[in-house]
N, C-alpha and C positions, 0 to 999 in steps of 0.2 A: 560849098560846091567843090567838088573834086576835079582837078586837071588831070589831063591825060598822063602827065609825069608820075602822079601820085598814084595811079592805079595801073600802070603799064603792065605789071605781072598779071592782072586780072585778064588780060587779053591773050596771054600765052597759055598753051596746054600745059596744066600743072599734073605732078605725078605726086601721089600721096605715098609717102615713105616713112620708114622708121629707121633713122640713122643719126649719127653723131658727126659733129664738126667742130671747127674753132671760128670764132669770130673775134679778129684783131681789132680794137677799137682805141681811142685815144686814152681809154682807161686801163688798156691791158689786153690780154689773151682771155677769152671768155669761152668755156666750153658750152656748146648748144646741142639741143636735139632738133633734127629737121624734120618738121611735119609734112611739108609739101615743098616742090620745088619745081621751077620751070627755068627755061633758057633766059628769063629777064628777072627773076627774083625767087625769094623764098619765104616762108612761114616758119620762125624758129621758136623754140623754147629756151631760154637761157637760165643758168644756176643763179644769175643774180639779175636784179632789176636794171634796166638801162634807161638811157635818155634817148629821145628820138632826135632826128635831124643832124646826125654826126656822120662822117665818113668811117668806113670800115673795110676790112678785107676778109671775105669768107674762104675758109680752106676746107677742104674735104680731099682726101687722098691726096693725088698729083695736081688737083685743080685749086688754083688760087683766083678769086674774082673781086676785084674792086666794087664795092657797094655803098649805098647811102641807106641809112636807118630811117625807113620812112615813118613807121609808127611804133609804139609800144604801149602794151596793154598789161600791167601788173609784169609777169616775166616773159610774156609773149611779144615777139619781135618779128615785124615785117620789114624785110629789105629789097631793095631795088638795084639790080646790077648796072653798072655804068655802061657797059656793053654787053649784048646778047650773047650767051655762052653758045659755041658752036654745038652740032650734033655730036662730034667727037669728045668734047668736053662734058657734055650731059652724060654720055655712055660711061666715061671715066668714073663718074661719081657713084655707080654702081659696081659691085662685085658681081663677076660671072658665076652662075650657079652650075656646078657639075653634078649632073645626076648620077647615081651609084652605077648605072648599068651603062654610062657613056664613057667610063674612063679607058 
């Protein structure tokens, strides 16, 4: 049976993305690819296998977010942020796109 804490990121609006970031764990800094992200967590793909149930810090651009590694399957990782990211923090995760005609 899953608890609300284990699935909290499932209740927030997720954005499918293709970006990289870094996950700082007790084993060191791990480069990750972000598959989807919300204000409450993210689905990542790590360069190495990780163990679940450890504390971590997710970094993408200027955003640092303390998190808990909720699950790991092979090199796929689910993290839950300890606090919900603000709208401004979520916006900072994405690079603004400048269209050629709008410069």
